[in-house]
ZADODREN-16312 format. One record per residue (C-alpha): residue in three letters; x, y, z. Coordinates in nm, 3 decimals. Layout:
% ZADODREN-16312
<gumar type="ALA" X="X" Y="Y" Z="Z"/>
...
This chain:
% ZADODREN-16312
<gumar type="MET" X="9.151" Y="8.598" Z="4.320"/>
<gumar type="LYS" X="9.251" Y="8.425" Z="4.633"/>
<gumar type="LYS" X="8.925" Y="8.517" Z="4.806"/>
<gumar type="ASN" X="8.733" Y="8.372" Z="4.515"/>
<gumar type="LEU" X="8.914" Y="8.037" Z="4.537"/>
<gumar type="THR" X="8.837" Y="8.011" Z="4.918"/>
<gumar type="LEU" X="8.471" Y="8.087" Z="4.857"/>
<gumar type="ALA" X="8.448" Y="7.821" Z="4.581"/>
<gumar type="ALA" X="8.611" Y="7.561" Z="4.810"/>
<gumar type="ALA" X="8.369" Y="7.632" Z="5.087"/>
<gumar type="ILE" X="8.073" Y="7.602" Z="4.849"/>
<gumar type="MET" X="8.204" Y="7.266" Z="4.720"/>
<gumar type="ALA" X="8.245" Y="7.136" Z="5.079"/>
<gumar type="CYS" X="7.889" Y="7.229" Z="5.173"/>
<gumar type="CYS" X="7.762" Y="7.048" Z="4.859"/>
<gumar type="PHE" X="7.962" Y="6.735" Z="4.956"/>
<gumar type="LEU" X="7.823" Y="6.730" Z="5.304"/>
<gumar type="PHE" X="7.469" Y="6.780" Z="5.184"/>
<gumar type="SER" X="7.506" Y="6.496" Z="4.938"/>
<gumar type="ALA" X="7.649" Y="6.265" Z="5.202"/>
<gumar type="CYS" X="7.365" Y="6.337" Z="5.442"/>
<gumar type="LYS" X="7.109" Y="6.274" Z="5.174"/>
<gumar type="GLU" X="7.263" Y="5.942" Z="5.078"/>
<gumar type="ALA" X="7.293" Y="5.802" Z="5.444"/>
<gumar type="PRO" X="6.983" Y="5.912" Z="5.645"/>
<gumar type="HIS" X="6.975" Y="5.817" Z="6.018"/>
<gumar type="GLN" X="6.776" Y="5.500" Z="6.079"/>
<gumar type="GLN" X="6.663" Y="5.392" Z="6.435"/>
<gumar type="GLU" X="6.701" Y="5.008" Z="6.480"/>
<gumar type="GLU" X="6.393" Y="4.826" Z="6.602"/>
<gumar type="VAL" X="6.460" Y="4.587" Z="6.901"/>
<gumar type="SER" X="6.276" Y="4.255" Z="6.930"/>
<gumar type="TYR" X="6.242" Y="4.040" Z="7.239"/>
<gumar type="ALA" X="6.216" Y="3.665" Z="7.304"/>
<gumar type="VAL" X="5.906" Y="3.559" Z="7.486"/>
<gumar type="ILE" X="5.750" Y="3.249" Z="7.626"/>
<gumar type="THR" X="5.386" Y="3.152" Z="7.666"/>
<gumar type="LEU" X="5.327" Y="2.987" Z="8.005"/>
<gumar type="LYS" X="5.182" Y="2.634" Z="8.014"/>
<gumar type="PRO" X="5.131" Y="2.409" Z="8.315"/>
<gumar type="VAL" X="5.407" Y="2.155" Z="8.382"/>
<gumar type="ASN" X="5.502" Y="1.907" Z="8.651"/>
<gumar type="ARG" X="5.806" Y="1.966" Z="8.862"/>
<gumar type="GLN" X="5.968" Y="1.771" Z="9.146"/>
<gumar type="LEU" X="6.123" Y="1.975" Z="9.426"/>
<gumar type="SER" X="6.336" Y="1.840" Z="9.710"/>
<gumar type="SER" X="6.408" Y="1.972" Z="10.059"/>
<gumar type="SER" X="6.717" Y="1.879" Z="10.254"/>
<gumar type="TYR" X="6.713" Y="1.835" Z="10.636"/>
<gumar type="PRO" X="7.014" Y="1.764" Z="10.866"/>
<gumar type="ALA" X="6.988" Y="1.423" Z="11.008"/>
<gumar type="THR" X="7.158" Y="1.189" Z="11.257"/>
<gumar type="ILE" X="7.200" Y="0.816" Z="11.192"/>
<gumar type="GLN" X="7.146" Y="0.552" Z="11.460"/>
<gumar type="GLY" X="7.123" Y="0.175" Z="11.458"/>
<gumar type="ARG" X="6.783" Y="0.017" Z="11.493"/>
<gumar type="GLN" X="6.893" Y="-0.093" Z="11.836"/>
<gumar type="ASP" X="7.201" Y="0.049" Z="12.021"/>
<gumar type="ILE" X="7.254" Y="-0.156" Z="12.334"/>
<gumar type="ALA" X="7.506" Y="-0.027" Z="12.596"/>
<gumar type="ILE" X="7.685" Y="-0.321" Z="12.747"/>
<gumar type="TYR" X="7.758" Y="-0.290" Z="13.129"/>
<gumar type="PRO" X="7.911" Y="-0.558" Z="13.354"/>
<gumar type="GLN" X="7.678" Y="-0.709" Z="13.616"/>
<gumar type="VAL" X="7.964" Y="-0.809" Z="13.848"/>
<gumar type="SER" X="8.284" Y="-0.644" Z="13.958"/>
<gumar type="GLY" X="8.629" Y="-0.772" Z="13.866"/>
<gumar type="THR" X="8.918" Y="-0.735" Z="13.626"/>
<gumar type="ILE" X="8.876" Y="-0.815" Z="13.259"/>
<gumar type="SER" X="9.063" Y="-1.134" Z="13.188"/>
<gumar type="ARG" X="8.974" Y="-1.159" Z="12.822"/>
<gumar type="VAL" X="8.831" Y="-0.942" Z="12.540"/>
<gumar type="CYS" X="8.659" Y="-1.184" Z="12.298"/>
<gumar type="VAL" X="8.570" Y="-0.950" Z="12.012"/>
<gumar type="LYS" X="8.712" Y="-0.668" Z="11.801"/>
<gumar type="GLU" X="8.579" Y="-0.331" Z="11.726"/>
<gumar type="GLY" X="8.335" Y="-0.340" Z="11.431"/>
<gumar type="GLU" X="8.293" Y="-0.713" Z="11.447"/>
<gumar type="HIS" X="7.955" Y="-0.862" Z="11.371"/>
<gumar type="VAL" X="7.823" Y="-1.072" Z="11.665"/>
<gumar type="ARG" X="7.529" Y="-1.298" Z="11.726"/>
<gumar type="LYS" X="7.293" Y="-1.298" Z="12.020"/>
<gumar type="GLY" X="7.448" Y="-1.486" Z="12.312"/>
<gumar type="GLN" X="7.802" Y="-1.454" Z="12.176"/>
<gumar type="SER" X="8.077" Y="-1.386" Z="12.441"/>
<gumar type="LEU" X="8.212" Y="-1.028" Z="12.442"/>
<gumar type="PHE" X="8.422" Y="-1.013" Z="12.762"/>
<gumar type="ILE" X="8.538" Y="-1.254" Z="13.037"/>
<gumar type="ILE" X="8.566" Y="-1.104" Z="13.383"/>
<gumar type="ASP" X="8.796" Y="-1.286" Z="13.634"/>
<gumar type="GLN" X="8.602" Y="-1.598" Z="13.724"/>
<gumar type="ILE" X="8.816" Y="-1.742" Z="14.007"/>
<gumar type="PRO" X="8.643" Y="-1.565" Z="14.308"/>
<gumar type="TYR" X="8.302" Y="-1.623" Z="14.154"/>
<gumar type="LYS" X="8.373" Y="-1.994" Z="14.088"/>
<gumar type="ALA" X="8.487" Y="-2.034" Z="14.447"/>
<gumar type="ALA" X="8.172" Y="-1.863" Z="14.578"/>
<gumar type="LEU" X="7.967" Y="-2.099" Z="14.361"/>
<gumar type="GLN" X="8.142" Y="-2.404" Z="14.496"/>
<gumar type="MET" X="8.091" Y="-2.279" Z="14.848"/>
<gumar type="ALA" X="7.721" Y="-2.224" Z="14.781"/>
<gumar type="GLU" X="7.689" Y="-2.571" Z="14.635"/>
<gumar type="ALA" X="7.860" Y="-2.726" Z="14.944"/>
<gumar type="ASN" X="7.619" Y="-2.530" Z="15.167"/>
<gumar type="VAL" X="7.327" Y="-2.679" Z="14.981"/>
<gumar type="GLU" X="7.470" Y="-3.029" Z="15.034"/>
<gumar type="ALA" X="7.509" Y="-2.965" Z="15.404"/>
<gumar type="ALA" X="7.163" Y="-2.816" Z="15.436"/>
<gumar type="SER" X="7.017" Y="-3.116" Z="15.256"/>
<gumar type="ALA" X="7.194" Y="-3.349" Z="15.497"/>
<gumar type="SER" X="7.058" Y="-3.143" Z="15.791"/>
<gumar type="VAL" X="6.709" Y="-3.174" Z="15.645"/>
<gumar type="ALA" X="6.749" Y="-3.554" Z="15.615"/>
<gumar type="THR" X="6.875" Y="-3.586" Z="15.971"/>
<gumar type="ALA" X="6.595" Y="-3.369" Z="16.106"/>
<gumar type="GLN" X="6.347" Y="-3.575" Z="15.915"/>
<gumar type="LEU" X="6.480" Y="-3.897" Z="16.069"/>
<gumar type="VAL" X="6.463" Y="-3.743" Z="16.413"/>
<gumar type="TYR" X="6.111" Y="-3.625" Z="16.355"/>
<gumar type="ASP" X="5.991" Y="-3.963" Z="16.222"/>
<gumar type="SER" X="6.151" Y="-4.134" Z="16.528"/>
<gumar type="LYS" X="5.989" Y="-3.889" Z="16.763"/>
<gumar type="GLN" X="5.657" Y="-3.941" Z="16.588"/>
<gumar type="THR" X="5.686" Y="-4.325" Z="16.652"/>
<gumar type="LEU" X="5.777" Y="-4.271" Z="17.022"/>
<gumar type="TYR" X="5.498" Y="-4.014" Z="17.068"/>
<gumar type="ASN" X="5.246" Y="-4.257" Z="16.914"/>
<gumar type="GLY" X="5.370" Y="-4.515" Z="17.175"/>
<gumar type="LYS" X="5.327" Y="-4.256" Z="17.440"/>
<gumar type="VAL" X="5.698" Y="-4.284" Z="17.524"/>
<gumar type="ILE" X="5.771" Y="-3.910" Z="17.482"/>
<gumar type="SER" X="5.563" Y="-3.601" Z="17.536"/>
<gumar type="GLU" X="5.406" Y="-3.382" Z="17.271"/>
<gumar type="PHE" X="5.662" Y="-3.115" Z="17.351"/>
<gumar type="ASP" X="5.944" Y="-3.346" Z="17.235"/>
<gumar type="LEU" X="5.751" Y="-3.414" Z="16.913"/>
<gumar type="LEU" X="5.687" Y="-3.049" Z="16.839"/>
<gumar type="THR" X="6.053" Y="-2.965" Z="16.913"/>
<gumar type="ALA" X="6.167" Y="-3.230" Z="16.657"/>
<gumar type="LYS" X="5.915" Y="-3.088" Z="16.411"/>
<gumar type="ASN" X="6.042" Y="-2.734" Z="16.451"/>
<gumar type="GLN" X="6.400" Y="-2.850" Z="16.396"/>
<gumar type="LEU" X="6.292" Y="-3.015" Z="16.073"/>
<gumar type="LEU" X="6.118" Y="-2.689" Z="15.964"/>
<gumar type="THR" X="6.439" Y="-2.490" Z="16.042"/>
<gumar type="ALA" X="6.650" Y="-2.742" Z="15.849"/>
<gumar type="LYS" X="6.427" Y="-2.704" Z="15.543"/>
<gumar type="ALA" X="6.436" Y="-2.322" Z="15.568"/>
<gumar type="GLN" X="6.809" Y="-2.332" Z="15.583"/>
<gumar type="LEU" X="6.810" Y="-2.556" Z="15.270"/>
<gumar type="LEU" X="6.596" Y="-2.301" Z="15.085"/>
<gumar type="GLN" X="6.830" Y="-2.019" Z="15.197"/>
<gumar type="ALA" X="7.134" Y="-2.222" Z="15.077"/>
<gumar type="GLN" X="6.969" Y="-2.293" Z="14.746"/>
<gumar type="ALA" X="6.892" Y="-1.923" Z="14.692"/>
<gumar type="GLN" X="7.251" Y="-1.839" Z="14.772"/>
<gumar type="GLU" X="7.354" Y="-2.100" Z="14.515"/>
<gumar type="VAL" X="7.134" Y="-1.945" Z="14.250"/>
<gumar type="THR" X="7.291" Y="-1.598" Z="14.324"/>
<gumar type="ALA" X="7.644" Y="-1.740" Z="14.310"/>
<gumar type="ARG" X="7.574" Y="-1.924" Z="13.991"/>
<gumar type="ASN" X="7.421" Y="-1.611" Z="13.827"/>
<gumar type="ASN" X="7.727" Y="-1.411" Z="13.937"/>
<gumar type="PHE" X="7.954" Y="-1.677" Z="13.787"/>
<gumar type="ASN" X="7.759" Y="-1.664" Z="13.463"/>
<gumar type="TYR" X="7.772" Y="-1.288" Z="13.460"/>
<gumar type="THR" X="8.150" Y="-1.312" Z="13.444"/>
<gumar type="THR" X="8.095" Y="-1.397" Z="13.075"/>
<gumar type="VAL" X="7.945" Y="-1.083" Z="12.921"/>
<gumar type="GLN" X="7.732" Y="-1.185" Z="12.630"/>
<gumar type="SER" X="7.578" Y="-0.994" Z="12.342"/>
<gumar type="PRO" X="7.204" Y="-0.942" Z="12.401"/>
<gumar type="ALA" X="7.125" Y="-0.917" Z="12.034"/>
<gumar type="ASP" X="7.267" Y="-0.955" Z="11.687"/>
<gumar type="GLY" X="7.468" Y="-0.644" Z="11.583"/>
<gumar type="VAL" X="7.800" Y="-0.476" Z="11.543"/>
<gumar type="VAL" X="8.044" Y="-0.404" Z="11.824"/>
<gumar type="GLY" X="8.134" Y="-0.043" Z="11.883"/>
<gumar type="THR" X="8.446" Y="0.090" Z="12.046"/>
<gumar type="LEU" X="8.626" Y="-0.107" Z="12.315"/>
<gumar type="PRO" X="8.751" Y="0.144" Z="12.574"/>
<gumar type="PHE" X="8.834" Y="-0.120" Z="12.836"/>
<gumar type="ARG" X="9.122" Y="-0.371" Z="12.780"/>
<gumar type="GLU" X="9.240" Y="-0.684" Z="12.954"/>
<gumar type="GLY" X="9.340" Y="-0.620" Z="13.324"/>
<gumar type="THR" X="9.100" Y="-0.324" Z="13.365"/>
<gumar type="LEU" X="8.894" Y="-0.325" Z="13.680"/>
<gumar type="VAL" X="8.526" Y="-0.279" Z="13.600"/>
<gumar type="ALA" X="8.203" Y="-0.274" Z="13.798"/>
<gumar type="PRO" X="7.828" Y="-0.230" Z="13.737"/>
<gumar type="SER" X="7.860" Y="0.137" Z="13.839"/>
<gumar type="ILE" X="8.114" Y="0.238" Z="13.566"/>
<gumar type="PRO" X="8.004" Y="0.556" Z="13.390"/>
<gumar type="GLN" X="8.110" Y="0.437" Z="13.042"/>
<gumar type="PRO" X="7.976" Y="0.107" Z="12.891"/>
<gumar type="LEU" X="8.218" Y="-0.170" Z="12.802"/>
<gumar type="THR" X="8.094" Y="-0.133" Z="12.449"/>
<gumar type="ILE" X="7.776" Y="-0.072" Z="12.241"/>
<gumar type="VAL" X="7.628" Y="-0.333" Z="12.026"/>
<gumar type="SER" X="7.435" Y="-0.183" Z="11.740"/>
<gumar type="ASP" X="7.168" Y="-0.363" Z="11.532"/>
<gumar type="ASN" X="7.262" Y="-0.209" Z="11.193"/>
<gumar type="SER" X="7.050" Y="-0.432" Z="10.973"/>
<gumar type="GLU" X="6.820" Y="-0.132" Z="10.944"/>
<gumar type="MET" X="6.910" Y="0.230" Z="11.035"/>
<gumar type="TYR" X="6.698" Y="0.494" Z="11.192"/>
<gumar type="ILE" X="6.750" Y="0.849" Z="11.055"/>
<gumar type="TYR" X="6.627" Y="1.122" Z="11.275"/>
<gumar type="PHE" X="6.553" Y="1.473" Z="11.139"/>
<gumar type="SER" X="6.315" Y="1.760" Z="11.202"/>
<gumar type="ILE" X="6.086" Y="1.982" Z="10.997"/>
<gumar type="THR" X="5.950" Y="2.319" Z="11.079"/>
<gumar type="GLN" X="5.603" Y="2.345" Z="11.219"/>
<gumar type="ASN" X="5.490" Y="2.531" Z="10.908"/>
<gumar type="ASN" X="5.600" Y="2.240" Z="10.698"/>
<gumar type="PHE" X="5.428" Y="2.004" Z="10.934"/>
<gumar type="LEU" X="5.102" Y="2.205" Z="10.911"/>
<gumar type="ASP" X="5.122" Y="2.211" Z="10.529"/>
<gumar type="LEU" X="5.146" Y="1.824" Z="10.538"/>
<gumar type="THR" X="4.852" Y="1.779" Z="10.766"/>
<gumar type="SER" X="4.639" Y="2.028" Z="10.577"/>
<gumar type="THR" X="4.723" Y="1.845" Z="10.251"/>
<gumar type="TYR" X="4.687" Y="1.489" Z="10.355"/>
<gumar type="GLY" X="4.486" Y="1.490" Z="10.677"/>
<gumar type="SER" X="4.565" Y="1.283" Z="10.987"/>
<gumar type="MET" X="4.907" Y="1.160" Z="11.091"/>
<gumar type="THR" X="4.837" Y="0.815" Z="10.954"/>
<gumar type="GLU" X="4.731" Y="0.955" Z="10.616"/>
<gumar type="VAL" X="5.041" Y="1.178" Z="10.609"/>
<gumar type="LEU" X="5.269" Y="0.872" Z="10.663"/>
<gumar type="ALA" X="5.088" Y="0.675" Z="10.405"/>
<gumar type="SER" X="5.111" Y="0.960" Z="10.144"/>
<gumar type="LEU" X="5.468" Y="1.069" Z="10.194"/>
<gumar type="PRO" X="5.700" Y="0.963" Z="9.913"/>
<gumar type="ARG" X="6.016" Y="0.764" Z="9.971"/>
<gumar type="VAL" X="6.316" Y="0.963" Z="10.077"/>
<gumar type="GLN" X="6.687" Y="0.971" Z="9.994"/>
<gumar type="LEU" X="6.986" Y="1.008" Z="10.229"/>
<gumar type="ALA" X="7.280" Y="1.235" Z="10.150"/>
<gumar type="LEU" X="7.595" Y="1.122" Z="10.346"/>
<gumar type="SER" X="7.848" Y="1.346" Z="10.505"/>
<gumar type="ASN" X="8.078" Y="1.324" Z="10.192"/>
<gumar type="ASN" X="7.794" Y="1.459" Z="9.974"/>
<gumar type="THR" X="7.722" Y="1.121" Z="9.810"/>
<gumar type="ILE" X="7.372" Y="0.981" Z="9.784"/>
<gumar type="TYR" X="7.309" Y="0.655" Z="9.967"/>
<gumar type="PRO" X="7.207" Y="0.399" Z="9.703"/>
<gumar type="GLU" X="6.900" Y="0.271" Z="9.881"/>
<gumar type="GLU" X="6.583" Y="0.468" Z="9.943"/>
<gumar type="GLY" X="6.400" Y="0.479" Z="10.275"/>
<gumar type="PHE" X="6.065" Y="0.566" Z="10.411"/>
<gumar type="ILE" X="5.939" Y="0.787" Z="10.688"/>
<gumar type="GLU" X="5.812" Y="0.560" Z="10.967"/>
<gumar type="THR" X="5.712" Y="0.799" Z="11.252"/>
<gumar type="ILE" X="5.626" Y="1.165" Z="11.304"/>
<gumar type="SER" X="5.627" Y="1.314" Z="11.651"/>
<gumar type="GLY" X="5.287" Y="1.444" Z="11.745"/>
<gumar type="VAL" X="5.445" Y="1.714" Z="11.960"/>
<gumar type="ILE" X="5.597" Y="2.050" Z="11.841"/>
<gumar type="ASP" X="5.914" Y="2.137" Z="12.025"/>
<gumar type="ALA" X="5.839" Y="2.465" Z="12.195"/>
<gumar type="THR" X="6.206" Y="2.560" Z="12.195"/>
<gumar type="THR" X="6.291" Y="2.509" Z="11.824"/>
<gumar type="GLY" X="5.939" Y="2.512" Z="11.674"/>
<gumar type="SER" X="6.015" Y="2.189" Z="11.497"/>
<gumar type="VAL" X="5.868" Y="1.840" Z="11.467"/>
<gumar type="SER" X="6.085" Y="1.529" Z="11.485"/>
<gumar type="MET" X="6.060" Y="1.261" Z="11.217"/>
<gumar type="ARG" X="6.223" Y="0.922" Z="11.176"/>
<gumar type="ALA" X="6.298" Y="0.749" Z="10.851"/>
<gumar type="VAL" X="6.411" Y="0.381" Z="10.810"/>
<gumar type="PHE" X="6.677" Y="0.277" Z="10.559"/>
<gumar type="PRO" X="6.800" Y="-0.078" Z="10.481"/>
<gumar type="ASN" X="7.172" Y="-0.131" Z="10.550"/>
<gumar type="LYS" X="7.251" Y="-0.470" Z="10.403"/>
<gumar type="GLY" X="7.595" Y="-0.357" Z="10.281"/>
<gumar type="GLY" X="7.687" Y="-0.212" Z="10.622"/>
<gumar type="ILE" X="7.765" Y="0.133" Z="10.475"/>
<gumar type="LEU" X="7.574" Y="0.323" Z="10.737"/>
<gumar type="HIS" X="7.715" Y="0.346" Z="11.085"/>
<gumar type="SER" X="7.542" Y="0.445" Z="11.409"/>
<gumar type="GLY" X="7.648" Y="0.794" Z="11.519"/>
<gumar type="ALA" X="7.705" Y="0.931" Z="11.168"/>
<gumar type="SER" X="7.537" Y="1.234" Z="11.025"/>
<gumar type="GLY" X="7.386" Y="1.314" Z="10.684"/>
<gumar type="SER" X="7.084" Y="1.489" Z="10.526"/>
<gumar type="ILE" X="6.743" Y="1.362" Z="10.442"/>
<gumar type="ILE" X="6.617" Y="1.459" Z="10.096"/>
<gumar type="LEU" X="6.247" Y="1.485" Z="10.092"/>
<gumar type="PRO" X="6.092" Y="1.511" Z="9.742"/>
<gumar type="ASN" X="5.782" Y="1.712" Z="9.670"/>
<gumar type="THR" X="5.606" Y="1.679" Z="9.333"/>
<gumar type="MET" X="5.410" Y="1.979" Z="9.213"/>
<gumar type="ASN" X="5.170" Y="1.911" Z="8.938"/>
<gumar type="ASN" X="5.027" Y="2.162" Z="8.686"/>
<gumar type="CYS" X="5.242" Y="2.444" Z="8.800"/>
<gumar type="LEU" X="5.374" Y="2.746" Z="8.608"/>
<gumar type="THR" X="5.751" Y="2.795" Z="8.572"/>
<gumar type="ILE" X="5.947" Y="3.091" Z="8.452"/>
<gumar type="PRO" X="6.329" Y="3.116" Z="8.383"/>
<gumar type="ILE" X="6.515" Y="3.312" Z="8.653"/>
<gumar type="VAL" X="6.675" Y="3.530" Z="8.376"/>
<gumar type="ALA" X="6.319" Y="3.642" Z="8.290"/>
<gumar type="THR" X="6.282" Y="3.808" Z="8.630"/>
<gumar type="TYR" X="6.438" Y="4.100" Z="8.821"/>
<gumar type="GLU" X="6.436" Y="4.195" Z="9.183"/>
<gumar type="LEU" X="6.338" Y="4.522" Z="9.343"/>
<gumar type="GLN" X="6.348" Y="4.573" Z="9.710"/>
<gumar type="ASP" X="6.363" Y="4.193" Z="9.771"/>
<gumar type="LYS" X="6.061" Y="4.142" Z="9.559"/>
<gumar type="VAL" X="6.050" Y="3.947" Z="9.226"/>
<gumar type="PHE" X="5.908" Y="4.099" Z="8.914"/>
<gumar type="ALA" X="5.866" Y="3.995" Z="8.551"/>
<gumar type="TYR" X="5.745" Y="4.166" Z="8.232"/>
<gumar type="LYS" X="5.419" Y="4.036" Z="8.092"/>
<gumar type="VAL" X="5.325" Y="4.137" Z="7.737"/>
<gumar type="VAL" X="4.973" Y="4.293" Z="7.737"/>
<gumar type="ASN" X="4.854" Y="4.423" Z="7.396"/>
<gumar type="GLY" X="5.208" Y="4.448" Z="7.277"/>
<gumar type="ILE" X="5.320" Y="4.655" Z="7.580"/>
<gumar type="ALA" X="5.564" Y="4.542" Z="7.857"/>
<gumar type="THR" X="5.375" Y="4.530" Z="8.186"/>
<gumar type="SER" X="5.568" Y="4.483" Z="8.515"/>
<gumar type="THR" X="5.410" Y="4.215" Z="8.734"/>
<gumar type="GLN" X="5.507" Y="4.121" Z="9.090"/>
<gumar type="LEU" X="5.548" Y="3.739" Z="9.150"/>
<gumar type="THR" X="5.541" Y="3.503" Z="9.434"/>
<gumar type="VAL" X="5.788" Y="3.228" Z="9.348"/>
<gumar type="ILE" X="5.947" Y="2.904" Z="9.472"/>
<gumar type="PRO" X="6.306" Y="2.836" Z="9.364"/>
<gumar type="THR" X="6.363" Y="2.498" Z="9.191"/>
<gumar type="ASN" X="6.659" Y="2.271" Z="9.281"/>
<gumar type="ASP" X="6.839" Y="2.337" Z="8.952"/>
<gumar type="GLY" X="6.867" Y="2.707" Z="9.022"/>
<gumar type="LYS" X="6.755" Y="2.796" Z="8.666"/>
<gumar type="GLU" X="6.384" Y="2.865" Z="8.711"/>
<gumar type="TYR" X="6.114" Y="2.961" Z="8.951"/>
<gumar type="ILE" X="5.776" Y="2.794" Z="9.020"/>
<gumar type="VAL" X="5.526" Y="3.082" Z="9.010"/>
<gumar type="SER" X="5.275" Y="3.072" Z="9.298"/>
<gumar type="SER" X="5.101" Y="3.400" Z="9.208"/>
<gumar type="GLY" X="5.125" Y="3.690" Z="8.963"/>
<gumar type="LEU" X="5.100" Y="3.497" Z="8.630"/>
<gumar type="ASN" X="4.843" Y="3.272" Z="8.480"/>
<gumar type="THR" X="4.834" Y="3.001" Z="8.199"/>
<gumar type="ASP" X="4.883" Y="3.144" Z="7.849"/>
<gumar type="ASP" X="5.041" Y="3.468" Z="7.981"/>
<gumar type="VAL" X="5.327" Y="3.588" Z="7.747"/>
<gumar type="VAL" X="5.637" Y="3.681" Z="7.938"/>
<gumar type="VAL" X="5.953" Y="3.848" Z="7.818"/>
<gumar type="VAL" X="6.261" Y="3.626" Z="7.877"/>
<gumar type="GLU" X="6.533" Y="3.836" Z="7.717"/>
<gumar type="GLY" X="6.684" Y="4.178" Z="7.794"/>
<gumar type="VAL" X="6.465" Y="4.223" Z="8.102"/>
<gumar type="GLY" X="6.721" Y="4.438" Z="8.271"/>
<gumar type="MET" X="6.694" Y="4.704" Z="7.996"/>
<gumar type="LEU" X="6.317" Y="4.707" Z="7.976"/>
<gumar type="ARG" X="6.091" Y="4.972" Z="8.119"/>
<gumar type="GLU" X="5.730" Y="4.975" Z="8.201"/>
<gumar type="GLY" X="5.518" Y="5.056" Z="7.895"/>
<gumar type="THR" X="5.788" Y="4.960" Z="7.636"/>
<gumar type="SER" X="5.639" Y="4.848" Z="7.314"/>
<gumar type="ILE" X="5.736" Y="4.480" Z="7.256"/>
<gumar type="THR" X="5.820" Y="4.333" Z="6.920"/>
<gumar type="ILE" X="5.835" Y="3.952" Z="6.952"/>
<gumar type="LYS" X="6.152" Y="3.793" Z="6.814"/>
<gumar type="ASN" X="6.077" Y="3.518" Z="6.560"/>
């Protein structure tokens, strides 16, 4: 009896399992993928190059005479005009030398006047045949000597006057005063290794940077001659050292025609206005050079995968995923690539689940 009950229970369990399997058959879920169809678009890329900032004119100021600084007439960072006094060097010895030179000129002038009187007198006596020709020529030579001494004294006066004027060190141009390493009482001379200061013309700033020779060759092959390159290049921006963008745009003014054999680079110079005085000579930054690419194909980075440092994407061909190697250029937003080769207009590319795809997978496009 007990065996019959066990057999009946087993039969009922089998029936239950068979019924459950019949009611819930296994169904394989179909996966669909998001795709895009490639169309030409315009994109603007930008390249950044380290740069140094210099004033349009940085003039090192050196003394032209020796002496102690008796007065510093300006402050660091002060705007000065051409001819404005910057330093006064002790003037007392140079003023005394000038006064002596002036006195020597007066004495030489008197000697010339006396020699002229003697010569005129000798000429009268010679005409009256009172004195010999020798006496007349002697008086003439004394006059010529006195005149030469006057010229010498006058030249010494000019030198003394210039030296006296040089004791006032003036700005040779409009600009901004740099650091002032020498103070009142410091002994200075024309041979000092460090300038008294530097006057920078900061109304416009020169920004120096370099590009690779490959980039340079790309520019010349695209635009032609150096003149055509300069005329065709877009305006540039300047990123300052604190990662802010300078509000004014500049333009590239010159390109070196020589490739540096050591670095393989070409020097360029951009010019930026500096009306607000934000830019300072000696600072650093980065030049941002834009490059507009018209009618290019782009693809999201998430639609690609890398294999052995090469970039691939899955193109849908007749409903099948086909792996395609690409040549790409990263964009500045870090979200997409510009495709240089590997894809064409109207190609359909899978943009979702690329990491799980395999070559030859049947693709159902997601609506």
